[in-house]
ZAZAKE-728109 format. One record per residue (C-alpha): residue number from 1; residue in three letters; x, y negated, z. Coordinates in steps of 0.02 Angstrom, whole numbers. Example, Ala and Ser with C-alpha at 12.3 -4.5 7.8 and 13.67 -1.06 7.14 Angstrom:
BEGIN
<rec><vexvo>1</vexvo><bavo>ALA</bavo><u>615</u><v>225</v><w>390</w></rec>
<rec><vexvo>2</vexvo><bavo>SER</bavo><u>684</u><v>53</v><w>357</w></rec>
//
This chain:
BEGIN
<rec><vexvo>1</vexvo><bavo>MET</bavo><u>4249</u><v>-4654</v><w>3898</w></rec>
<rec><vexvo>2</vexvo><bavo>PRO</bavo><u>4376</u><v>-4707</v><w>4029</w></rec>
<rec><vexvo>3</vexvo><bavo>ARG</bavo><u>4517</u><v>-4819</v><w>3973</w></rec>
<rec><vexvo>4</vexvo><bavo>VAL</bavo><u>4682</u><v>-4872</v><w>4049</w></rec>
<rec><vexvo>5</vexvo><bavo>VAL</bavo><u>4654</u><v>-5051</v><w>4105</w></rec>
<rec><vexvo>6</vexvo><bavo>THR</bavo><u>4831</u><v>-5122</v><w>4112</w></rec>
<rec><vexvo>7</vexvo><bavo>GLY</bavo><u>5014</u><v>-5081</v><w>4115</w></rec>
<rec><vexvo>8</vexvo><bavo>ARG</bavo><u>5119</u><v>-4976</v><w>3996</w></rec>
<rec><vexvo>9</vexvo><bavo>PHE</bavo><u>4974</u><v>-4868</v><w>3937</w></rec>
<rec><vexvo>10</vexvo><bavo>ARG</bavo><u>4854</u><v>-5014</v><w>3925</w></rec>
<rec><vexvo>11</vexvo><bavo>GLY</bavo><u>4705</u><v>-4984</v><w>3814</w></rec>
<rec><vexvo>12</vexvo><bavo>ALA</bavo><u>4728</u><v>-4796</v><w>3797</w></rec>
<rec><vexvo>13</vexvo><bavo>ILE</bavo><u>4556</u><v>-4718</v><w>3784</w></rec>
<rec><vexvo>14</vexvo><bavo>LEU</bavo><u>4551</u><v>-4561</v><w>3890</w></rec>
<rec><vexvo>15</vexvo><bavo>GLN</bavo><u>4435</u><v>-4413</v><w>3872</w></rec>
<rec><vexvo>16</vexvo><bavo>ALA</bavo><u>4315</u><v>-4364</v><w>4011</w></rec>
<rec><vexvo>17</vexvo><bavo>PRO</bavo><u>4232</u><v>-4201</v><w>4048</w></rec>
<rec><vexvo>18</vexvo><bavo>GLU</bavo><u>4057</u><v>-4183</v><w>3977</w></rec>
<rec><vexvo>19</vexvo><bavo>GLY</bavo><u>3904</u><v>-4146</v><w>4084</w></rec>
<rec><vexvo>20</vexvo><bavo>ASP</bavo><u>3861</u><v>-4198</v><w>4259</w></rec>
<rec><vexvo>21</vexvo><bavo>LYS</bavo><u>3987</u><v>-4093</v><w>4358</w></rec>
<rec><vexvo>22</vexvo><bavo>THR</bavo><u>4115</u><v>-4234</v><w>4348</w></rec>
<rec><vexvo>23</vexvo><bavo>ARG</bavo><u>4073</u><v>-4416</v><w>4382</w></rec>
<rec><vexvo>24</vexvo><bavo>PRO</bavo><u>4215</u><v>-4526</v><w>4316</w></rec>
<rec><vexvo>25</vexvo><bavo>THR</bavo><u>4256</u><v>-4682</v><w>4418</w></rec>
<rec><vexvo>26</vexvo><bavo>THR</bavo><u>4186</u><v>-4831</v><w>4326</w></rec>
<rec><vexvo>27</vexvo><bavo>ASP</bavo><u>4302</u><v>-4959</v><w>4249</w></rec>
<rec><vexvo>28</vexvo><bavo>LYS</bavo><u>4225</u><v>-5091</v><w>4369</w></rec>
<rec><vexvo>29</vexvo><bavo>VAL</bavo><u>4271</u><v>-4988</v><w>4524</w></rec>
<rec><vexvo>30</vexvo><bavo>LYS</bavo><u>4441</u><v>-4938</v><w>4452</w></rec>
<rec><vexvo>31</vexvo><bavo>GLU</bavo><u>4486</u><v>-5121</v><w>4417</w></rec>
<rec><vexvo>32</vexvo><bavo>ALA</bavo><u>4430</u><v>-5171</v><w>4592</w></rec>
<rec><vexvo>33</vexvo><bavo>LEU</bavo><u>4527</u><v>-5029</v><w>4670</w></rec>
<rec><vexvo>34</vexvo><bavo>PHE</bavo><u>4689</u><v>-5074</v><w>4580</w></rec>
<rec><vexvo>35</vexvo><bavo>SER</bavo><u>4664</u><v>-5255</v><w>4616</w></rec>
<rec><vexvo>36</vexvo><bavo>ILE</bavo><u>4665</u><v>-5215</v><w>4802</w></rec>
<rec><vexvo>37</vexvo><bavo>ILE</bavo><u>4816</u><v>-5096</v><w>4795</w></rec>
<rec><vexvo>38</vexvo><bavo>GLN</bavo><u>4917</u><v>-5180</v><w>4656</w></rec>
<rec><vexvo>39</vexvo><bavo>ALA</bavo><u>5064</u><v>-5224</v><w>4772</w></rec>
<rec><vexvo>40</vexvo><bavo>ASP</bavo><u>5073</u><v>-5049</v><w>4838</w></rec>
<rec><vexvo>41</vexvo><bavo>VAL</bavo><u>5075</u><v>-4955</v><w>4673</w></rec>
<rec><vexvo>42</vexvo><bavo>PRO</bavo><u>5250</u><v>-4996</v><w>4597</w></rec>
<rec><vexvo>43</vexvo><bavo>ASP</bavo><u>5374</u><v>-4858</v><w>4642</w></rec>
<rec><vexvo>44</vexvo><bavo>SER</bavo><u>5242</u><v>-4763</v><w>4741</w></rec>
<rec><vexvo>45</vexvo><bavo>GLU</bavo><u>5210</u><v>-4579</v><w>4756</w></rec>
<rec><vexvo>46</vexvo><bavo>PHE</bavo><u>5024</u><v>-4566</v><w>4705</w></rec>
<rec><vexvo>47</vexvo><bavo>LEU</bavo><u>4912</u><v>-4416</v><w>4740</w></rec>
<rec><vexvo>48</vexvo><bavo>ASP</bavo><u>4747</u><v>-4405</v><w>4645</w></rec>
<rec><vexvo>49</vexvo><bavo>LEU</bavo><u>4630</u><v>-4273</v><w>4722</w></rec>
<rec><vexvo>50</vexvo><bavo>TYR</bavo><u>4477</u><v>-4215</v><w>4625</w></rec>
<rec><vexvo>51</vexvo><bavo>SER</bavo><u>4559</u><v>-4293</v><w>4473</w></rec>
<rec><vexvo>52</vexvo><bavo>GLY</bavo><u>4419</u><v>-4259</v><w>4346</w></rec>
<rec><vexvo>53</vexvo><bavo>SER</bavo><u>4495</u><v>-4337</v><w>4190</w></rec>
<rec><vexvo>54</vexvo><bavo>GLY</bavo><u>4656</u><v>-4392</v><w>4277</w></rec>
<rec><vexvo>55</vexvo><bavo>GLN</bavo><u>4617</u><v>-4575</v><w>4242</w></rec>
<rec><vexvo>56</vexvo><bavo>ILE</bavo><u>4658</u><v>-4640</v><w>4417</w></rec>
<rec><vexvo>57</vexvo><bavo>GLY</bavo><u>4828</u><v>-4557</v><w>4424</w></rec>
<rec><vexvo>58</vexvo><bavo>ILE</bavo><u>4865</u><v>-4610</v><w>4247</w></rec>
<rec><vexvo>59</vexvo><bavo>GLU</bavo><u>4814</u><v>-4789</v><w>4288</w></rec>
<rec><vexvo>60</vexvo><bavo>ALA</bavo><u>4934</u><v>-4784</v><w>4436</w></rec>
<rec><vexvo>61</vexvo><bavo>LEU</bavo><u>5077</u><v>-4729</v><w>4323</w></rec>
<rec><vexvo>62</vexvo><bavo>SER</bavo><u>5034</u><v>-4862</v><w>4197</w></rec>
<rec><vexvo>63</vexvo><bavo>ARG</bavo><u>5048</u><v>-4991</v><w>4336</w></rec>
<rec><vexvo>64</vexvo><bavo>GLY</bavo><u>5220</u><v>-4930</v><w>4392</w></rec>
<rec><vexvo>65</vexvo><bavo>ALA</bavo><u>5197</u><v>-4782</v><w>4510</w></rec>
<rec><vexvo>66</vexvo><bavo>LYS</bavo><u>5354</u><v>-4677</v><w>4520</w></rec>
<rec><vexvo>67</vexvo><bavo>ARG</bavo><u>5254</u><v>-4516</v><w>4504</w></rec>
<rec><vexvo>68</vexvo><bavo>ALA</bavo><u>5071</u><v>-4460</v><w>4502</w></rec>
<rec><vexvo>69</vexvo><bavo>THR</bavo><u>5014</u><v>-4293</v><w>4562</w></rec>
<rec><vexvo>70</vexvo><bavo>LEU</bavo><u>4844</u><v>-4239</v><w>4498</w></rec>
<rec><vexvo>71</vexvo><bavo>VAL</bavo><u>4738</u><v>-4101</v><w>4576</w></rec>
<rec><vexvo>72</vexvo><bavo>GLU</bavo><u>4585</u><v>-4029</v><w>4493</w></rec>
<rec><vexvo>73</vexvo><bavo>LYS</bavo><u>4521</u><v>-3849</v><w>4492</w></rec>
<rec><vexvo>74</vexvo><bavo>SER</bavo><u>4383</u><v>-3860</v><w>4358</w></rec>
<rec><vexvo>75</vexvo><bavo>GLY</bavo><u>4435</u><v>-3774</v><w>4199</w></rec>
<rec><vexvo>76</vexvo><bavo>GLN</bavo><u>4346</u><v>-3900</v><w>4085</w></rec>
<rec><vexvo>77</vexvo><bavo>ALA</bavo><u>4422</u><v>-4047</v><w>4178</w></rec>
<rec><vexvo>78</vexvo><bavo>ALA</bavo><u>4593</u><v>-3967</v><w>4178</w></rec>
<rec><vexvo>79</vexvo><bavo>GLY</bavo><u>4588</u><v>-3958</v><w>3987</w></rec>
<rec><vexvo>80</vexvo><bavo>ILE</bavo><u>4540</u><v>-4139</v><w>3979</w></rec>
<rec><vexvo>81</vexvo><bavo>ILE</bavo><u>4681</u><v>-4189</v><w>4098</w></rec>
<rec><vexvo>82</vexvo><bavo>SER</bavo><u>4806</u><v>-4096</v><w>3989</w></rec>
<rec><vexvo>83</vexvo><bavo>LYS</bavo><u>4742</u><v>-4188</v><w>3834</w></rec>
<rec><vexvo>84</vexvo><bavo>ASN</bavo><u>4753</u><v>-4356</v><w>3926</w></rec>
<rec><vexvo>85</vexvo><bavo>ILE</bavo><u>4930</u><v>-4320</v><w>3981</w></rec>
<rec><vexvo>86</vexvo><bavo>SER</bavo><u>4973</u><v>-4281</v><w>3801</w></rec>
<rec><vexvo>87</vexvo><bavo>LYS</bavo><u>4887</u><v>-4439</v><w>3741</w></rec>
<rec><vexvo>88</vexvo><bavo>ILE</bavo><u>5002</u><v>-4548</v><w>3845</w></rec>
<rec><vexvo>89</vexvo><bavo>ARG</bavo><u>5150</u><v>-4441</v><w>3792</w></rec>
<rec><vexvo>90</vexvo><bavo>LEU</bavo><u>5202</u><v>-4379</v><w>3962</w></rec>
<rec><vexvo>91</vexvo><bavo>ASP</bavo><u>5199</u><v>-4191</v><w>3927</w></rec>
<rec><vexvo>92</vexvo><bavo>GLY</bavo><u>5340</u><v>-4111</v><w>4025</w></rec>
<rec><vexvo>93</vexvo><bavo>SER</bavo><u>5385</u><v>-4273</v><w>4111</w></rec>
<rec><vexvo>94</vexvo><bavo>ASP</bavo><u>5434</u><v>-4280</v><w>4296</w></rec>
<rec><vexvo>95</vexvo><bavo>GLU</bavo><u>5325</u><v>-4434</v><w>4312</w></rec>
<rec><vexvo>96</vexvo><bavo>ILE</bavo><u>5164</u><v>-4329</v><w>4316</w></rec>
<rec><vexvo>97</vexvo><bavo>ARG</bavo><u>5120</u><v>-4163</v><w>4396</w></rec>
<rec><vexvo>98</vexvo><bavo>PHE</bavo><u>4956</u><v>-4071</v><w>4380</w></rec>
<rec><vexvo>99</vexvo><bavo>PHE</bavo><u>4894</u><v>-3934</v><w>4499</w></rec>
<rec><vexvo>100</vexvo><bavo>LYS</bavo><u>4749</u><v>-3835</v><w>4430</w></rec>
<rec><vexvo>101</vexvo><bavo>LYS</bavo><u>4699</u><v>-3779</v><w>4603</w></rec>
<rec><vexvo>102</vexvo><bavo>GLY</bavo><u>4575</u><v>-3816</v><w>4739</w></rec>
<rec><vexvo>103</vexvo><bavo>VAL</bavo><u>4621</u><v>-3969</v><w>4842</w></rec>
<rec><vexvo>104</vexvo><bavo>ALA</bavo><u>4648</u><v>-3873</v><w>5005</w></rec>
<rec><vexvo>105</vexvo><bavo>GLN</bavo><u>4768</u><v>-3754</v><w>4917</w></rec>
<rec><vexvo>106</vexvo><bavo>ALA</bavo><u>4862</u><v>-3895</v><w>4833</w></rec>
<rec><vexvo>107</vexvo><bavo>LEU</bavo><u>4878</u><v>-3989</v><w>4997</w></rec>
<rec><vexvo>108</vexvo><bavo>GLU</bavo><u>4952</u><v>-3835</v><w>5079</w></rec>
<rec><vexvo>109</vexvo><bavo>ILE</bavo><u>5079</u><v>-3815</v><w>4940</w></rec>
<rec><vexvo>110</vexvo><bavo>LEU</bavo><u>5126</u><v>-3999</v><w>4943</w></rec>
<rec><vexvo>111</vexvo><bavo>GLY</bavo><u>5132</u><v>-3999</v><w>5135</w></rec>
<rec><vexvo>112</vexvo><bavo>GLN</bavo><u>5244</u><v>-3843</v><w>5144</w></rec>
<rec><vexvo>113</vexvo><bavo>ALA</bavo><u>5360</u><v>-3928</v><w>5021</w></rec>
<rec><vexvo>114</vexvo><bavo>GLY</bavo><u>5372</u><v>-4080</v><w>5139</w></rec>
<rec><vexvo>115</vexvo><bavo>GLU</bavo><u>5297</u><v>-4200</v><w>5011</w></rec>
<rec><vexvo>116</vexvo><bavo>LYS</bavo><u>5249</u><v>-4378</v><w>5062</w></rec>
<rec><vexvo>117</vexvo><bavo>PHE</bavo><u>5131</u><v>-4495</v><w>4969</w></rec>
<rec><vexvo>118</vexvo><bavo>ASP</bavo><u>5113</u><v>-4683</v><w>4979</w></rec>
<rec><vexvo>119</vexvo><bavo>ILE</bavo><u>4934</u><v>-4677</v><w>4910</w></rec>
<rec><vexvo>120</vexvo><bavo>ILE</bavo><u>4811</u><v>-4535</v><w>4913</w></rec>
<rec><vexvo>121</vexvo><bavo>PHE</bavo><u>4652</u><v>-4560</v><w>4813</w></rec>
<rec><vexvo>122</vexvo><bavo>MET</bavo><u>4510</u><v>-4438</v><w>4845</w></rec>
<rec><vexvo>123</vexvo><bavo>ASP</bavo><u>4351</u><v>-4434</v><w>4741</w></rec>
<rec><vexvo>124</vexvo><bavo>PRO</bavo><u>4253</u><v>-4274</v><w>4782</w></rec>
<rec><vexvo>125</vexvo><bavo>PRO</bavo><u>4072</u><v>-4250</v><w>4726</w></rec>
<rec><vexvo>126</vexvo><bavo>TYR</bavo><u>3974</u><v>-4377</v><w>4831</w></rec>
<rec><vexvo>127</vexvo><bavo>LYS</bavo><u>3865</u><v>-4243</v><w>4914</w></rec>
<rec><vexvo>128</vexvo><bavo>ASP</bavo><u>4023</u><v>-4154</v><w>4977</w></rec>
<rec><vexvo>129</vexvo><bavo>VAL</bavo><u>4115</u><v>-4308</v><w>5046</w></rec>
<rec><vexvo>130</vexvo><bavo>PRO</bavo><u>4076</u><v>-4281</v><w>5234</w></rec>
<rec><vexvo>131</vexvo><bavo>MET</bavo><u>4136</u><v>-4101</v><w>5231</w></rec>
<rec><vexvo>132</vexvo><bavo>ARG</bavo><u>4283</u><v>-4128</v><w>5114</w></rec>
<rec><vexvo>133</vexvo><bavo>LEU</bavo><u>4341</u><v>-4281</v><w>5209</w></rec>
<rec><vexvo>134</vexvo><bavo>GLU</bavo><u>4342</u><v>-4187</v><w>5374</w></rec>
<rec><vexvo>135</vexvo><bavo>GLU</bavo><u>4429</u><v>-4032</v><w>5304</w></rec>
<rec><vexvo>136</vexvo><bavo>GLU</bavo><u>4556</u><v>-4116</v><w>5195</w></rec>
<rec><vexvo>137</vexvo><bavo>THR</bavo><u>4608</u><v>-4253</v><w>5313</w></rec>
<rec><vexvo>138</vexvo><bavo>LYS</bavo><u>4654</u><v>-4112</v><w>5437</w></rec>
<rec><vexvo>139</vexvo><bavo>LEU</bavo><u>4777</u><v>-4046</v><w>5304</w></rec>
<rec><vexvo>140</vexvo><bavo>ILE</bavo><u>4839</u><v>-4219</v><w>5256</w></rec>
<rec><vexvo>141</vexvo><bavo>SER</bavo><u>4872</u><v>-4265</v><w>5440</w></rec>
<rec><vexvo>142</vexvo><bavo>GLY</bavo><u>4931</u><v>-4091</v><w>5489</w></rec>
<rec><vexvo>143</vexvo><bavo>TYR</bavo><u>5062</u><v>-4085</v><w>5353</w></rec>
<rec><vexvo>144</vexvo><bavo>GLY</bavo><u>5105</u><v>-4271</v><w>5369</w></rec>
<rec><vexvo>145</vexvo><bavo>LEU</bavo><u>5070</u><v>-4297</v><w>5182</w></rec>
<rec><vexvo>146</vexvo><bavo>LEU</bavo><u>5030</u><v>-4482</v><w>5202</w></rec>
<rec><vexvo>147</vexvo><bavo>ALA</bavo><u>5191</u><v>-4583</v><w>5214</w></rec>
<rec><vexvo>148</vexvo><bavo>GLU</bavo><u>5212</u><v>-4713</v><w>5351</w></rec>
<rec><vexvo>149</vexvo><bavo>GLY</bavo><u>5115</u><v>-4865</v><w>5296</w></rec>
<rec><vexvo>150</vexvo><bavo>GLY</bavo><u>5026</u><v>-4764</v><w>5162</w></rec>
<rec><vexvo>151</vexvo><bavo>LYS</bavo><u>4841</u><v>-4771</v><w>5117</w></rec>
<rec><vexvo>152</vexvo><bavo>LEU</bavo><u>4708</u><v>-4638</v><w>5098</w></rec>
<rec><vexvo>153</vexvo><bavo>ILE</bavo><u>4567</u><v>-4702</v><w>4984</w></rec>
<rec><vexvo>154</vexvo><bavo>ILE</bavo><u>4401</u><v>-4615</v><w>4975</w></rec>
<rec><vexvo>155</vexvo><bavo>GLU</bavo><u>4269</u><v>-4648</v><w>4842</w></rec>
<rec><vexvo>156</vexvo><bavo>HIS</bavo><u>4095</u><v>-4611</v><w>4902</w></rec>
<rec><vexvo>157</vexvo><bavo>ASP</bavo><u>3915</u><v>-4669</v><w>4889</w></rec>
<rec><vexvo>158</vexvo><bavo>ARG</bavo><u>3841</u><v>-4808</v><w>4993</w></rec>
<rec><vexvo>159</vexvo><bavo>ASP</bavo><u>3732</u><v>-4688</v><w>5093</w></rec>
<rec><vexvo>160</vexvo><bavo>TYR</bavo><u>3883</u><v>-4616</v><w>5182</w></rec>
<rec><vexvo>161</vexvo><bavo>GLU</bavo><u>3969</u><v>-4709</v><w>5326</w></rec>
<rec><vexvo>162</vexvo><bavo>PRO</bavo><u>4144</u><v>-4637</v><w>5357</w></rec>
<rec><vexvo>163</vexvo><bavo>PRO</bavo><u>4198</u><v>-4624</v><w>5540</w></rec>
<rec><vexvo>164</vexvo><bavo>GLU</bavo><u>4312</u><v>-4758</v><w>5614</w></rec>
<rec><vexvo>165</vexvo><bavo>GLU</bavo><u>4444</u><v>-4625</v><w>5653</w></rec>
<rec><vexvo>166</vexvo><bavo>LEU</bavo><u>4468</u><v>-4456</v><w>5574</w></rec>
<rec><vexvo>167</vexvo><bavo>ASN</bavo><u>4608</u><v>-4332</v><w>5610</w></rec>
<rec><vexvo>168</vexvo><bavo>GLY</bavo><u>4736</u><v>-4465</v><w>5656</w></rec>
<rec><vexvo>169</vexvo><bavo>LEU</bavo><u>4683</u><v>-4585</v><w>5520</w></rec>
<rec><vexvo>170</vexvo><bavo>ARG</bavo><u>4592</u><v>-4748</v><w>5551</w></rec>
<rec><vexvo>171</vexvo><bavo>ARG</bavo><u>4471</u><v>-4835</v><w>5436</w></rec>
<rec><vexvo>172</vexvo><bavo>VAL</bavo><u>4533</u><v>-5009</v><w>5393</w></rec>
<rec><vexvo>173</vexvo><bavo>ARG</bavo><u>4420</u><v>-5069</v><w>5252</w></rec>
<rec><vexvo>174</vexvo><bavo>SER</bavo><u>4271</u><v>-5027</v><w>5143</w></rec>
<rec><vexvo>175</vexvo><bavo>CYS</bavo><u>4218</u><v>-5114</v><w>4982</w></rec>
<rec><vexvo>176</vexvo><bavo>SER</bavo><u>4049</u><v>-5088</v><w>4895</w></rec>
<rec><vexvo>177</vexvo><bavo>TYR</bavo><u>4018</u><v>-5092</v><w>4708</w></rec>
<rec><vexvo>178</vexvo><bavo>GLY</bavo><u>3836</u><v>-5051</v><w>4676</w></rec>
<rec><vexvo>179</vexvo><bavo>ILE</bavo><u>3805</u><v>-4872</v><w>4735</w></rec>
<rec><vexvo>180</vexvo><bavo>THR</bavo><u>3995</u><v>-4839</v><w>4749</w></rec>
<rec><vexvo>181</vexvo><bavo>VAL</bavo><u>4101</u><v>-4879</v><w>4899</w></rec>
<rec><vexvo>182</vexvo><bavo>ILE</bavo><u>4289</u><v>-4863</v><w>4919</w></rec>
<rec><vexvo>183</vexvo><bavo>THR</bavo><u>4351</u><v>-4839</v><w>5097</w></rec>
<rec><vexvo>184</vexvo><bavo>PHE</bavo><u>4532</u><v>-4858</v><w>5151</w></rec>
<rec><vexvo>185</vexvo><bavo>PHE</bavo><u>4614</u><v>-4761</v><w>5293</w></rec>
<rec><vexvo>186</vexvo><bavo>LYS</bavo><u>4789</u><v>-4780</v><w>5366</w></rec>
<rec><vexvo>187</vexvo><bavo>VAL</bavo><u>4894</u><v>-4679</v><w>5488</w></rec>
//
């Protein structure tokens, strides 16, 4: 079961969807990720795409993000996200938003509303990363969803090598943790 590592919700045990359709980010990778971005999280607008259990967005809130926006279309995962939001007692709070929609549809809604995010975390199914990264970075760049100086972070497997540049974003760093890699892009 995923847990909140630190911050105001520290130690909260979160639920995760059952089965193999959702692959939760391991605690090891999550701790490494937040160690890298810790200075960027306080007061940030955080977008968690392919949220699964919502644990990454919840961790960001726990560490001081101003607001987390979660996007997940799976019905089973959506139910888990709702339970996890209740567990940390943020039902109805402006600090967290949840879109039960496909990522492209949610990005269009957020883009048309003029939203900007300091950190966008994207964890699609590993087999879909090349296609999803291409399609969704077009929307992120096209709508200007990534704030100036913001970061797009992709979780993927070690067999995929993201391009140096993609739809106006440039790769700045990759970190490997076993079979998992997190890659950072900036505007």
